[in-house]
PDB file of N, CA, C and O in Angstrom:
ATOM      1  N   MET A   1     113.721 139.135 108.237  1.00  0.00           N
ATOM      2  CA  MET A   1     113.592 137.739 108.628  1.00  0.00           C
ATOM      3  C   MET A   1     113.575 136.864 107.366  1.00  0.00           C
ATOM      4  O   MET A   1     112.866 137.163 106.405  1.00  0.00           O
ATOM      5  N   ARG A   2     114.348 135.803 107.380  1.00  0.00           N
ATOM      6  CA  ARG A   2     114.418 134.905 106.222  1.00  0.00           C
ATOM      7  C   ARG A   2     113.116 134.123 106.074  1.00  0.00           C
ATOM      8  O   ARG A   2     112.531 133.685 107.065  1.00  0.00           O
ATOM      9  N   PRO A   3     112.671 133.953 104.841  1.00  0.00           N
ATOM     10  CA  PRO A   3     111.435 133.181 104.635  1.00  0.00           C
ATOM     11  C   PRO A   3     111.661 131.690 104.897  1.00  0.00           C
ATOM     12  O   PRO A   3     112.752 131.162 104.680  1.00  0.00           O
ATOM     13  N   SER A   4     110.606 131.031 105.367  1.00  0.00           N
ATOM     14  CA  SER A   4     110.685 129.587 105.614  1.00  0.00           C
ATOM     15  C   SER A   4     109.935 128.805 104.546  1.00  0.00           C
ATOM     16  O   SER A   4     109.981 127.575 104.516  1.00  0.00           O
ATOM     17  N   SER A   5     109.241 129.529 103.667  1.00  0.00           N
ATOM     18  CA  SER A   5     108.560 128.872 102.546  1.00  0.00           C
ATOM     19  C   SER A   5     108.282 129.918 101.478  1.00  0.00           C
ATOM     20  O   SER A   5     108.340 131.123 101.725  1.00  0.00           O
ATOM     21  N   VAL A   6     107.980 129.423 100.287  1.00  0.00           N
ATOM     22  CA  VAL A   6     107.606 130.289  99.167  1.00  0.00           C
ATOM     23  C   VAL A   6     106.547 129.537  98.360  1.00  0.00           C
ATOM     24  O   VAL A   6     106.656 128.329  98.150  1.00  0.00           O
ATOM     25  N   ARG A   7     105.520 130.266  97.911  1.00  0.00           N
ATOM     26  CA  ARG A   7     104.488 129.660  97.088  1.00  0.00           C
ATOM     27  C   ARG A   7     104.820 129.979  95.637  1.00  0.00           C
ATOM     28  O   ARG A   7     104.949 131.144  95.262  1.00  0.00           O
ATOM     29  N   VAL A   8     104.958 128.926  94.816  1.00  0.00           N
ATOM     30  CA  VAL A   8     105.308 129.072  93.401  1.00  0.00           C
ATOM     31  C   VAL A   8     104.277 128.299  92.586  1.00  0.00           C
ATOM     32  O   VAL A   8     104.119 127.090  92.756  1.00  0.00           O
ATOM     33  N   LEU A   9     103.586 128.998  91.710  1.00  0.00           N
ATOM     34  CA  LEU A   9     102.566 128.383  90.860  1.00  0.00           C
ATOM     35  C   LEU A   9     101.570 127.568  91.682  1.00  0.00           C
ATOM     36  O   LEU A   9     101.142 126.489  91.271  1.00  0.00           O
ATOM     37  N   GLY A  10     101.211 128.102  92.846  1.00  0.00           N
ATOM     38  CA  GLY A  10     100.224 127.462  93.711  1.00  0.00           C
ATOM     39  C   GLY A  10     100.757 126.343  94.586  1.00  0.00           C
ATOM     40  O   GLY A  10      99.987 125.723  95.320  1.00  0.00           O
ATOM     41  N   ILE A  11     102.049 126.067  94.531  1.00  0.00           N
ATOM     42  CA  ILE A  11     102.655 124.979  95.315  1.00  0.00           C
ATOM     43  C   ILE A  11     103.510 125.592  96.422  1.00  0.00           C
ATOM     44  O   ILE A  11     104.329 126.475  96.168  1.00  0.00           O
ATOM     45  N   GLU A  12     103.314 125.119  97.642  1.00  0.00           N
ATOM     46  CA  GLU A  12     104.107 125.585  98.785  1.00  0.00           C
ATOM     47  C   GLU A  12     105.453 124.844  98.804  1.00  0.00           C
ATOM     48  O   GLU A  12     105.499 123.615  98.854  1.00  0.00           O
ATOM     49  N   ILE A  13     106.534 125.612  98.762  1.00  0.00           N
ATOM     50  CA  ILE A  13     107.886 125.049  98.776  1.00  0.00           C
ATOM     51  C   ILE A  13     108.538 125.453 100.098  1.00  0.00           C
ATOM     52  O   ILE A  13     108.628 126.640 100.410  1.00  0.00           O
ATOM     53  N   LYS A  14     108.986 124.477 100.865  1.00  0.00           N
ATOM     54  CA  LYS A  14     109.682 124.762 102.122  1.00  0.00           C
ATOM     55  C   LYS A  14     111.084 125.290 101.809  1.00  0.00           C
ATOM     56  O   LYS A  14     111.683 124.923 100.799  1.00  0.00           O
ATOM     57  N   ILE A  15     111.592 126.146 102.677  1.00  0.00           N
ATOM     58  CA  ILE A  15     112.964 126.643 102.564  1.00  0.00           C
ATOM     59  C   ILE A  15     113.676 126.303 103.860  1.00  0.00           C
ATOM     60  O   ILE A  15     113.232 126.676 104.946  1.00  0.00           O
ATOM     61  N   ARG A  16     114.785 125.590 103.731  1.00  0.00           N
ATOM     62  CA  ARG A  16     115.598 125.260 104.909  1.00  0.00           C
ATOM     63  C   ARG A  16     116.993 125.821 104.723  1.00  0.00           C
ATOM     64  O   ARG A  16     117.561 125.764 103.632  1.00  0.00           O
ATOM     65  N   TYR A  17     117.536 126.364 105.802  1.00  0.00           N
ATOM     66  CA  TYR A  17     118.888 126.914 105.818  1.00  0.00           C
ATOM     67  C   TYR A  17     119.741 125.903 106.567  1.00  0.00           C
ATOM     68  O   TYR A  17     119.516 125.636 107.747  1.00  0.00           O
ATOM     69  N   VAL A  18     120.725 125.343 105.867  1.00  0.00           N
ATOM     70  CA  VAL A  18     121.482 124.213 106.395  1.00  0.00           C
ATOM     71  C   VAL A  18     122.980 124.524 106.391  1.00  0.00           C
ATOM     72  O   VAL A  18     123.445 125.424 105.691  1.00  0.00           O
ATOM     73  N   ASP A  19     123.723 123.753 107.194  1.00  0.00           N
ATOM     74  CA  ASP A  19     125.172 123.961 107.291  1.00  0.00           C
ATOM     75  C   ASP A  19     125.881 123.646 105.981  1.00  0.00           C
ATOM     76  O   ASP A  19     126.819 124.340 105.590  1.00  0.00           O
ATOM     77  N   GLU A  20     125.427 122.601 105.310  1.00  0.00           N
ATOM     78  CA  GLU A  20     126.075 122.208 104.057  1.00  0.00           C
ATOM     79  C   GLU A  20     125.021 121.664 103.096  1.00  0.00           C
ATOM     80  O   GLU A  20     124.223 120.796 103.451  1.00  0.00           O
ATOM     81  N   VAL A  21     125.034 122.189 101.879  1.00  0.00           N
ATOM     82  CA  VAL A  21     124.061 121.761 100.871  1.00  0.00           C
ATOM     83  C   VAL A  21     124.606 120.586 100.078  1.00  0.00           C
ATOM     84  O   VAL A  21     123.907 119.598  99.852  1.00  0.00           O
ATOM     85  N   GLY A  22     125.835 120.697  99.664  1.00  0.00           N
ATOM     86  CA  GLY A  22     126.475 119.667  98.866  1.00  0.00           C
ATOM     87  C   GLY A  22     127.790 120.190  98.345  1.00  0.00           C
ATOM     88  O   GLY A  22     128.108 121.369  98.500  1.00  0.00           O
ATOM     89  N   GLU A  23     128.543 119.323  97.736  1.00  0.00           N
ATOM     90  CA  GLU A  23     129.856 119.702  97.211  1.00  0.00           C
ATOM     91  C   GLU A  23     129.699 120.775  96.135  1.00  0.00           C
ATOM     92  O   GLU A  23     128.921 120.614  95.194  1.00  0.00           O
ATOM     93  N   ASP A  24     130.440 121.864  96.284  1.00  0.00           N
ATOM     94  CA  ASP A  24     130.421 122.978  95.318  1.00  0.00           C
ATOM     95  C   ASP A  24     129.017 123.519  95.073  1.00  0.00           C
ATOM     96  O   ASP A  24     128.684 123.918  93.957  1.00  0.00           O
ATOM     97  N   CYS A  25     128.196 123.529  96.122  1.00  0.00           N
ATOM     98  CA  CYS A  25     126.807 123.930  95.977  1.00  0.00           C
ATOM     99  C   CYS A  25     126.429 124.855  97.130  1.00  0.00           C
ATOM    100  O   CYS A  25     126.746 124.574  98.286  1.00  0.00           O
ATOM    101  N   MET A  26     125.749 125.963  96.814  1.00  0.00           N
ATOM    102  CA  MET A  26     125.284 126.879  97.857  1.00  0.00           C
ATOM    103  C   MET A  26     123.782 126.758  98.084  1.00  0.00           C
ATOM    104  O   MET A  26     123.251 127.275  99.067  1.00  0.00           O
ATOM    105  N   GLY A  27     123.099 126.069  97.166  1.00  0.00           N
ATOM    106  CA  GLY A  27     121.671 125.870  97.284  1.00  0.00           C
ATOM    107  C   GLY A  27     121.216 124.766  96.360  1.00  0.00           C
ATOM    108  O   GLY A  27     121.917 124.385  95.422  1.00  0.00           O
ATOM    109  N   SER A  28     120.028 124.257  96.640  1.00  0.00           N
ATOM    110  CA  SER A  28     119.465 123.241  95.750  1.00  0.00           C
ATOM    111  C   SER A  28     117.955 123.174  95.940  1.00  0.00           C
ATOM    112  O   SER A  28     117.422 123.560  96.980  1.00  0.00           O
ATOM    113  N   PHE A  29     117.281 122.676  94.911  1.00  0.00           N
ATOM    114  CA  PHE A  29     115.847 122.422  94.977  1.00  0.00           C
ATOM    115  C   PHE A  29     115.637 120.925  94.886  1.00  0.00           C
ATOM    116  O   PHE A  29     116.121 120.277  93.959  1.00  0.00           O
ATOM    117  N   CYS A  30     114.914 120.376  95.851  1.00  0.00           N
ATOM    118  CA  CYS A  30     114.603 118.946  95.877  1.00  0.00           C
ATOM    119  C   CYS A  30     113.123 118.781  95.512  1.00  0.00           C
ATOM    120  O   CYS A  30     112.253 118.949  96.367  1.00  0.00           O
ATOM    121  N   PRO A  31     112.832 118.450  94.240  1.00  0.00           N
ATOM    122  CA  PRO A  31     111.434 118.354  93.817  1.00  0.00           C
ATOM    123  C   PRO A  31     110.637 117.294  94.580  1.00  0.00           C
ATOM    124  O   PRO A  31     109.442 117.476  94.815  1.00  0.00           O
ATOM    125  N   GLU A  32     111.269 116.209  94.962  1.00  0.00           N
ATOM    126  CA  GLU A  32     110.561 115.134  95.661  1.00  0.00           C
ATOM    127  C   GLU A  32     110.038 115.603  97.017  1.00  0.00           C
ATOM    128  O   GLU A  32     108.945 115.217  97.432  1.00  0.00           O
ATOM    129  N   GLN A  33     110.821 116.437  97.709  1.00  0.00           N
ATOM    130  CA  GLN A  33     110.428 116.944  99.023  1.00  0.00           C
ATOM    131  C   GLN A  33     109.782 118.330  98.945  1.00  0.00           C
ATOM    132  O   GLN A  33     109.344 118.869  99.961  1.00  0.00           O
ATOM    133  N   LEU A  34     109.724 118.903  97.746  1.00  0.00           N
ATOM    134  CA  LEU A  34     109.246 120.281  97.567  1.00  0.00           C
ATOM    135  C   LEU A  34     109.948 121.196  98.571  1.00  0.00           C
ATOM    136  O   LEU A  34     109.325 121.874  99.389  1.00  0.00           O
ATOM    137  N   GLU A  35     111.287 121.179  98.462  1.00  0.00           N
ATOM    138  CA  GLU A  35     112.103 121.881  99.449  1.00  0.00           C
ATOM    139  C   GLU A  35     113.323 122.518  98.789  1.00  0.00           C
ATOM    140  O   GLU A  35     113.982 121.912  97.944  1.00  0.00           O
ATOM    141  N   ILE A  36     113.603 123.744  99.193  1.00  0.00           N
ATOM    142  CA  ILE A  36     114.812 124.443  98.778  1.00  0.00           C
ATOM    143  C   ILE A  36     115.767 124.438  99.962  1.00  0.00           C
ATOM    144  O   ILE A  36     115.375 124.739 101.090  1.00  0.00           O
ATOM    145  N   LEU A  37     117.024 124.093  99.697  1.00  0.00           N
ATOM    146  CA  LEU A  37     118.062 124.151 100.722  1.00  0.00           C
ATOM    147  C   LEU A  37     118.994 125.302 100.397  1.00  0.00           C
ATOM    148  O   LEU A  37     119.408 125.470  99.249  1.00  0.00           O
ATOM    149  N   ILE A  38     119.325 126.098 101.412  1.00  0.00           N
ATOM    150  CA  ILE A  38     120.234 127.233 101.264  1.00  0.00           C
ATOM    151  C   ILE A  38     121.328 127.107 102.308  1.00  0.00           C
ATOM    152  O   ILE A  38     121.045 126.854 103.479  1.00  0.00           O
ATOM    153  N   GLN A  39     122.557 127.280 101.898  1.00  0.00           N
ATOM    154  CA  GLN A  39     123.686 127.222 102.832  1.00  0.00           C
ATOM    155  C   GLN A  39     123.567 128.383 103.817  1.00  0.00           C
ATOM    156  O   GLN A  39     123.529 129.545 103.412  1.00  0.00           O
ATOM    157  N   SER A  40     123.510 128.066 105.104  1.00  0.00           N
ATOM    158  CA  SER A  40     123.188 129.062 106.129  1.00  0.00           C
ATOM    159  C   SER A  40     124.321 130.016 106.474  1.00  0.00           C
ATOM    160  O   SER A  40     124.062 131.093 107.012  1.00  0.00           O
ATOM    161  N   ASP A  41     125.563 129.660 106.184  1.00  0.00           N
ATOM    162  CA  ASP A  41     126.671 130.534 106.577  1.00  0.00           C
ATOM    163  C   ASP A  41     127.047 131.560 105.500  1.00  0.00           C
ATOM    164  O   ASP A  41     128.041 132.271 105.644  1.00  0.00           O
ATOM    165  N   LEU A  42     126.262 131.638 104.431  1.00  0.00           N
ATOM    166  CA  LEU A  42     126.502 132.647 103.398  1.00  0.00           C
ATOM    167  C   LEU A  42     126.063 134.014 103.909  1.00  0.00           C
ATOM    168  O   LEU A  42     125.153 134.100 104.734  1.00  0.00           O
ATOM    169  N   PRO A  43     126.694 135.080 103.433  1.00  0.00           N
ATOM    170  CA  PRO A  43     126.182 136.411 103.752  1.00  0.00           C
ATOM    171  C   PRO A  43     124.734 136.542 103.261  1.00  0.00           C
ATOM    172  O   PRO A  43     124.338 135.879 102.303  1.00  0.00           O
ATOM    173  N   ALA A  44     123.952 137.399 103.920  1.00  0.00           N
ATOM    174  CA  ALA A  44     122.529 137.551 103.598  1.00  0.00           C
ATOM    175  C   ALA A  44     122.301 137.840 102.116  1.00  0.00           C
ATOM    176  O   ALA A  44     121.380 137.289 101.513  1.00  0.00           O
ATOM    177  N   GLU A  45     123.127 138.693 101.529  1.00  0.00           N
ATOM    178  CA  GLU A  45     122.971 139.039 100.111  1.00  0.00           C
ATOM    179  C   GLU A  45     123.126 137.801  99.224  1.00  0.00           C
ATOM    180  O   GLU A  45     122.385 137.628  98.257  1.00  0.00           O
ATOM    181  N   ASN A  46     124.080 136.956  99.554  1.00  0.00           N
ATOM    182  CA  ASN A  46     124.282 135.719  98.782  1.00  0.00           C
ATOM    183  C   ASN A  46     123.124 134.754  98.988  1.00  0.00           C
ATOM    184  O   ASN A  46     122.705 134.079  98.047  1.00  0.00           O
ATOM    185  N   GLN A  47     122.599 134.681 100.218  1.00  0.00           N
ATOM    186  CA  GLN A  47     121.450 133.808 100.464  1.00  0.00           C
ATOM    187  C   GLN A  47     120.264 134.239  99.611  1.00  0.00           C
ATOM    188  O   GLN A  47     119.548 133.393  99.075  1.00  0.00           O
ATOM    189  N   ARG A  48     120.048 135.555  99.479  1.00  0.00           N
ATOM    190  CA  ARG A  48     118.947 136.049  98.647  1.00  0.00           C
ATOM    191  C   ARG A  48     119.134 135.629  97.190  1.00  0.00           C
ATOM    192  O   ARG A  48     118.202 135.151  96.543  1.00  0.00           O
ATOM    193  N   LEU A  49     120.341 135.816  96.692  1.00  0.00           N
ATOM    194  CA  LEU A  49     120.610 135.462  95.301  1.00  0.00           C
ATOM    195  C   LEU A  49     120.446 133.962  95.079  1.00  0.00           C
ATOM    196  O   LEU A  49     119.855 133.546  94.082  1.00  0.00           O
ATOM    197  N   VAL A  50     120.960 133.152  95.991  1.00  0.00           N
ATOM    198  CA  VAL A  50     120.829 131.693  95.874  1.00  0.00           C
ATOM    199  C   VAL A  50     119.358 131.291  95.946  1.00  0.00           C
ATOM    200  O   VAL A  50     118.920 130.414  95.201  1.00  0.00           O
ATOM    201  N   LEU A  51     118.593 131.925  96.836  1.00  0.00           N
ATOM    202  CA  LEU A  51     117.174 131.596  96.939  1.00  0.00           C
ATOM    203  C   LEU A  51     116.448 131.896  95.634  1.00  0.00           C
ATOM    204  O   LEU A  51     115.672 131.064  95.163  1.00  0.00           O
ATOM    205  N   TRP A  52     116.682 133.073  95.035  1.00  0.00           N
ATOM    206  CA  TRP A  52     116.048 133.391  93.760  1.00  0.00           C
ATOM    207  C   TRP A  52     116.501 132.439  92.656  1.00  0.00           C
ATOM    208  O   TRP A  52     115.716 132.076  91.781  1.00  0.00           O
ATOM    209  N   HIS A  53     117.763 132.040  92.702  1.00  0.00           N
ATOM    210  CA  HIS A  53     118.284 131.065  91.739  1.00  0.00           C
ATOM    211  C   HIS A  53     117.479 129.761  91.859  1.00  0.00           C
ATOM    212  O   HIS A  53     117.052 129.190  90.856  1.00  0.00           O
ATOM    213  N   GLU A  54     117.282 129.311  93.084  1.00  0.00           N
ATOM    214  CA  GLU A  54     116.548 128.053  93.299  1.00  0.00           C
ATOM    215  C   GLU A  54     115.069 128.200  92.956  1.00  0.00           C
ATOM    216  O   GLU A  54     114.452 127.251  92.471  1.00  0.00           O
ATOM    217  N   ILE A  55     114.486 129.388  93.205  1.00  0.00           N
ATOM    218  CA  ILE A  55     113.098 129.622  92.806  1.00  0.00           C
ATOM    219  C   ILE A  55     112.959 129.497  91.293  1.00  0.00           C
ATOM    220  O   ILE A  55     111.957 128.977  90.803  1.00  0.00           O
ATOM    221  N   CYS A  56     113.950 129.967  90.557  1.00  0.00           N
ATOM    222  CA  CYS A  56     113.926 129.795  89.090  1.00  0.00           C
ATOM    223  C   CYS A  56     113.953 128.314  88.722  1.00  0.00           C
ATOM    224  O   CYS A  56     113.296 127.912  87.762  1.00  0.00           O
ATOM    225  N   HIS A  57     114.698 127.494  89.466  1.00  0.00           N
ATOM    226  CA  HIS A  57     114.690 126.046  89.223  1.00  0.00           C
ATOM    227  C   HIS A  57     113.316 125.458  89.544  1.00  0.00           C
ATOM    228  O   HIS A  57     112.845 124.563  88.842  1.00  0.00           O
ATOM    229  N   VAL A  58     112.672 125.956  90.601  1.00  0.00           N
ATOM    230  CA  VAL A  58     111.318 125.491  90.932  1.00  0.00           C
ATOM    231  C   VAL A  58     110.381 125.758  89.762  1.00  0.00           C
ATOM    232  O   VAL A  58     109.622 124.876  89.358  1.00  0.00           O
ATOM    233  N   ILE A  59     110.432 126.976  89.213  1.00  0.00           N
ATOM    234  CA  ILE A  59     109.592 127.331  88.063  1.00  0.00           C
ATOM    235  C   ILE A  59     109.890 126.403  86.885  1.00  0.00           C
ATOM    236  O   ILE A  59     108.981 125.939  86.197  1.00  0.00           O
ATOM    237  N   GLU A  60     111.168 126.145  86.669  1.00  0.00           N
ATOM    238  CA  GLU A  60     111.583 125.256  85.583  1.00  0.00           C
ATOM    239  C   GLU A  60     110.959 123.867  85.755  1.00  0.00           C
ATOM    240  O   GLU A  60     110.405 123.310  84.807  1.00  0.00           O
ATOM    241  N   VAL A  61     111.050 123.314  86.961  1.00  0.00           N
ATOM    242  CA  VAL A  61     110.545 121.960  87.212  1.00  0.00           C
ATOM    243  C   VAL A  61     109.021 121.923  87.173  1.00  0.00           C
ATOM    244  O   VAL A  61     108.436 121.072  86.503  1.00  0.00           O
ATOM    245  N   LEU A  62     108.377 122.842  87.889  1.00  0.00           N
ATOM    246  CA  LEU A  62     106.913 122.836  87.932  1.00  0.00           C
ATOM    247  C   LEU A  62     106.307 123.169  86.574  1.00  0.00           C
ATOM    248  O   LEU A  62     105.247 122.653  86.219  1.00  0.00           O
ATOM    249  N   GLY A  63     106.977 124.029  85.818  1.00  0.00           N
ATOM    250  CA  GLY A  63     106.487 124.405  84.499  1.00  0.00           C
ATOM    251  C   GLY A  63     106.861 123.427  83.407  1.00  0.00           C
ATOM    252  O   GLY A  63     106.452 123.573  82.255  1.00  0.00           O
ATOM    253  N   GLU A  64     107.650 122.423  83.783  1.00  0.00           N
ATOM    254  CA  GLU A  64     108.107 121.402  82.843  1.00  0.00           C
ATOM    255  C   GLU A  64     108.738 122.025  81.609  1.00  0.00           C
ATOM    256  O   GLU A  64     108.419 121.671  80.473  1.00  0.00           O
ATOM    257  N   ILE A  65     109.654 122.974  81.866  1.00  0.00           N
ATOM    258  CA  ILE A  65     110.410 123.623  80.799  1.00  0.00           C
ATOM    259  C   ILE A  65     111.887 123.411  81.075  1.00  0.00           C
ATOM    260  O   ILE A  65     112.270 123.059  82.191  1.00  0.00           O
ATOM    261  N   LYS A  66     112.698 123.620  80.085  1.00  0.00           N
ATOM    262  CA  LYS A  66     114.145 123.470  80.253  1.00  0.00           C
ATOM    263  C   LYS A  66     114.788 124.842  80.106  1.00  0.00           C
ATOM    264  O   LYS A  66     114.631 125.511  79.085  1.00  0.00           O
ATOM    265  N   ILE A  67     115.513 125.247  81.139  1.00  0.00           N
ATOM    266  CA  ILE A  67     116.280 126.494  81.111  1.00  0.00           C
ATOM    267  C   ILE A  67     117.722 126.125  81.432  1.00  0.00           C
ATOM    268  O   ILE A  67     117.984 125.388  82.383  1.00  0.00           O
ATOM    269  N   SER A  68     118.640 126.633  80.650  1.00  0.00           N
ATOM    270  CA  SER A  68     120.056 126.339  80.914  1.00  0.00           C
ATOM    271  C   SER A  68     120.460 126.933  82.253  1.00  0.00           C
ATOM    272  O   SER A  68     119.808 127.848  82.756  1.00  0.00           O
ATOM    273  N   GLU A  69     121.523 126.418  82.822  1.00  0.00           N
ATOM    274  CA  GLU A  69     122.035 126.956  84.093  1.00  0.00           C
ATOM    275  C   GLU A  69     122.416 128.423  83.929  1.00  0.00           C
ATOM    276  O   GLU A  69     122.222 129.219  84.848  1.00  0.00           O
ATOM    277  N   ALA A  70     122.956 128.786  82.771  1.00  0.00           N
ATOM    278  CA  ALA A  70     123.279 130.190  82.507  1.00  0.00           C
ATOM    279  C   ALA A  70     122.007 131.041  82.495  1.00  0.00           C
ATOM    280  O   ALA A  70     122.010 132.168  82.988  1.00  0.00           O
ATOM    281  N   GLY A  71     120.940 130.512  81.942  1.00  0.00           N
ATOM    282  CA  GLY A  71     119.661 131.212  81.925  1.00  0.00           C
ATOM    283  C   GLY A  71     119.102 131.396  83.326  1.00  0.00           C
ATOM    284  O   GLY A  71     118.591 132.465  83.659  1.00  0.00           O
ATOM    285  N   ILE A  72     119.197 130.359  84.145  1.00  0.00           N
ATOM    286  CA  ILE A  72     118.751 130.439  85.544  1.00  0.00           C
ATOM    287  C   ILE A  72     119.530 131.529  86.269  1.00  0.00           C
ATOM    288  O   ILE A  72     118.944 132.341  86.986  1.00  0.00           O
ATOM    289  N   CYS A  73     120.847 131.551  86.086  1.00  0.00           N
ATOM    290  CA  CYS A  73     121.696 132.569  86.731  1.00  0.00           C
ATOM    291  C   CYS A  73     121.295 133.968  86.272  1.00  0.00           C
ATOM    292  O   CYS A  73     121.203 134.885  87.088  1.00  0.00           O
ATOM    293  N   LEU A  74     121.061 134.134  84.994  1.00  0.00           N
ATOM    294  CA  LEU A  74     120.680 135.445  84.460  1.00  0.00           C
ATOM    295  C   LEU A  74     119.344 135.896  85.024  1.00  0.00           C
ATOM    296  O   LEU A  74     119.234 137.020  85.515  1.00  0.00           O
ATOM    297  N   TYR A  75     118.330 135.047  84.966  1.00  0.00           N
ATOM    298  CA  TYR A  75     117.006 135.426  85.448  1.00  0.00           C
ATOM    299  C   TYR A  75     117.015 135.759  86.936  1.00  0.00           C
ATOM    300  O   TYR A  75     116.436 136.768  87.337  1.00  0.00           O
ATOM    301  N   SER A  76     117.656 134.937  87.762  1.00  0.00           N
ATOM    302  CA  SER A  76     117.648 135.184  89.206  1.00  0.00           C
ATOM    303  C   SER A  76     118.361 136.487  89.547  1.00  0.00           C
ATOM    304  O   SER A  76     117.872 137.259  90.372  1.00  0.00           O
ATOM    305  N   THR A  77     119.491 136.740  88.935  1.00  0.00           N
ATOM    306  CA  THR A  77     120.229 137.980  89.171  1.00  0.00           C
ATOM    307  C   THR A  77     119.444 139.184  88.656  1.00  0.00           C
ATOM    308  O   THR A  77     119.388 140.221  89.316  1.00  0.00           O
ATOM    309  N   ALA A  78     118.844 139.045  87.486  1.00  0.00           N
ATOM    310  CA  ALA A  78     118.093 140.153  86.885  1.00  0.00           C
ATOM    311  C   ALA A  78     116.888 140.537  87.735  1.00  0.00           C
ATOM    312  O   ALA A  78     116.629 141.726  87.920  1.00  0.00           O
ATOM    313  N   TRP A  79     116.143 139.562  88.257  1.00  0.00           N
ATOM    314  CA  TRP A  79     114.968 139.890  89.067  1.00  0.00           C
ATOM    315  C   TRP A  79     115.342 140.659  90.323  1.00  0.00           C
ATOM    316  O   TRP A  79     114.664 141.617  90.695  1.00  0.00           O
ATOM    317  N   ILE A  80     116.414 140.246  90.974  1.00  0.00           N
ATOM    318  CA  ILE A  80     116.855 140.979  92.167  1.00  0.00           C
ATOM    319  C   ILE A  80     117.268 142.394  91.779  1.00  0.00           C
ATOM    320  O   ILE A  80     116.880 143.354  92.445  1.00  0.00           O
ATOM    321  N   GLN A  81     118.036 142.531  90.731  1.00  0.00           N
ATOM    322  CA  GLN A  81     118.495 143.852  90.291  1.00  0.00           C
ATOM    323  C   GLN A  81     117.317 144.733  89.895  1.00  0.00           C
ATOM    324  O   GLN A  81     117.292 145.911  90.252  1.00  0.00           O
ATOM    325  N   ILE A  82     116.348 144.199  89.174  1.00  0.00           N
ATOM    326  CA  ILE A  82     115.187 144.979  88.747  1.00  0.00           C
ATOM    327  C   ILE A  82     114.394 145.467  89.960  1.00  0.00           C
ATOM    328  O   ILE A  82     114.020 146.638  90.021  1.00  0.00           O
ATOM    329  N   MET A  83     114.134 144.590  90.915  1.00  0.00           N
ATOM    330  CA  MET A  83     113.364 144.987  92.091  1.00  0.00           C
ATOM    331  C   MET A  83     114.106 146.018  92.935  1.00  0.00           C
ATOM    332  O   MET A  83     113.492 146.941  93.471  1.00  0.00           O
ATOM    333  N   ARG A  84     115.411 145.866  93.055  1.00  0.00           N
ATOM    334  CA  ARG A  84     116.202 146.813  93.855  1.00  0.00           C
ATOM    335  C   ARG A  84     116.354 148.169  93.174  1.00  0.00           C
ATOM    336  O   ARG A  84     116.251 149.206  93.828  1.00  0.00           O
ATOM    337  N   ASP A  85     116.595 148.167  91.877  1.00  0.00           N
ATOM    338  CA  ASP A  85     116.846 149.416  91.154  1.00  0.00           C
ATOM    339  C   ASP A  85     115.564 150.146  90.776  1.00  0.00           C
ATOM    340  O   ASP A  85     115.619 151.291  90.330  1.00  0.00           O
ATOM    341  N   ASN A  86     114.432 149.515  90.943  1.00  0.00           N
ATOM    342  CA  ASN A  86     113.147 150.098  90.548  1.00  0.00           C
ATOM    343  C   ASN A  86     112.136 149.927  91.678  1.00  0.00           C
ATOM    344  O   ASN A  86     111.136 149.223  91.535  1.00  0.00           O
ATOM    345  N   ARG A  87     112.413 150.580  92.798  1.00  0.00           N
ATOM    346  CA  ARG A  87     111.556 150.438  93.985  1.00  0.00           C
ATOM    347  C   ARG A  87     110.103 150.812  93.686  1.00  0.00           C
ATOM    348  O   ARG A  87     109.178 150.171  94.185  1.00  0.00           O
ATOM    349  N   GLU A  88     109.908 151.855  92.869  1.00  0.00           N
ATOM    350  CA  GLU A  88     108.548 152.260  92.506  1.00  0.00           C
ATOM    351  C   GLU A  88     107.821 151.119  91.810  1.00  0.00           C
ATOM    352  O   GLU A  88     106.660 150.842  92.110  1.00  0.00           O
ATOM    353  N   LEU A  89     108.501 150.460  90.882  1.00  0.00           N
ATOM    354  CA  LEU A  89     107.914 149.331  90.169  1.00  0.00           C
ATOM    355  C   LEU A  89     107.594 148.199  91.143  1.00  0.00           C
ATOM    356  O   LEU A  89     106.508 147.620  91.092  1.00  0.00           O
ATOM    357  N   ALA A  90     108.541 147.884  92.031  1.00  0.00           N
ATOM    358  CA  ALA A  90     108.347 146.807  93.001  1.00  0.00           C
ATOM    359  C   ALA A  90     107.153 147.120  93.906  1.00  0.00           C
ATOM    360  O   ALA A  90     106.318 146.249  94.154  1.00  0.00           O
ATOM    361  N   THR A  91     107.071 148.348  94.394  1.00  0.00           N
ATOM    362  CA  THR A  91     105.971 148.753  95.270  1.00  0.00           C
ATOM    363  C   THR A  91     104.653 148.697  94.511  1.00  0.00           C
ATOM    364  O   THR A  91     103.659 148.187  95.029  1.00  0.00           O
ATOM    365  N   TRP A  92     104.638 149.219  93.290  1.00  0.00           N
ATOM    366  CA  TRP A  92     103.423 149.214  92.480  1.00  0.00           C
ATOM    367  C   TRP A  92     102.975 147.785  92.193  1.00  0.00           C
ATOM    368  O   TRP A  92     101.786 147.472  92.253  1.00  0.00           O
ATOM    369  N   THR A  93     103.937 146.924  91.880  1.00  0.00           N
ATOM    370  CA  THR A  93     103.619 145.530  91.547  1.00  0.00           C
ATOM    371  C   THR A  93     103.122 144.757  92.758  1.00  0.00           C
ATOM    372  O   THR A  93     102.119 144.048  92.679  1.00  0.00           O
ATOM    373  N   PHE A  94     103.824 144.893  93.880  1.00  0.00           N
ATOM    374  CA  PHE A  94     103.546 144.071  95.055  1.00  0.00           C
ATOM    375  C   PHE A  94     102.724 144.782  96.121  1.00  0.00           C
ATOM    376  O   PHE A  94     102.354 144.168  97.122  1.00  0.00           O
ATOM    377  N   GLY A  95     102.431 146.071  95.926  1.00  0.00           N
ATOM    378  CA  GLY A  95     101.673 146.836  96.917  1.00  0.00           C
ATOM    379  C   GLY A  95     102.589 147.334  98.019  1.00  0.00           C
ATOM    380  O   GLY A  95     103.789 147.060  98.017  1.00  0.00           O
ATOM    381  N   GLY A  96     102.038 148.034  98.919  1.00  0.00           N
ATOM    382  CA  GLY A  96     102.858 148.500 100.038  1.00  0.00           C
ATOM    383  C   GLY A  96     102.758 149.942 100.159  1.00  0.00           C
ATOM    384  O   GLY A  96     103.377 150.532 101.045  1.00  0.00           O
TER     385      GLY A  96
END
């Protein structure tokens, strides 16, 4: 089941799956509304990657740091790959 919110640095961020996010865009973070938008017609795997990408933007904004778009892409892809390729680590870290 797709998440409808995510808590980042103690802040609740809503997640909405929409028909269209914007031109040449599959996702976005709206700091004013504390909301992440994800294009709903993407395959599930792409939605996960876009969501992690946007979570990295949330961290960037809430942490008041600057990360290049290339850095955001690297971090979001790396976290998914690390959790998938290291199930023991993910289970140990998050419980289960």
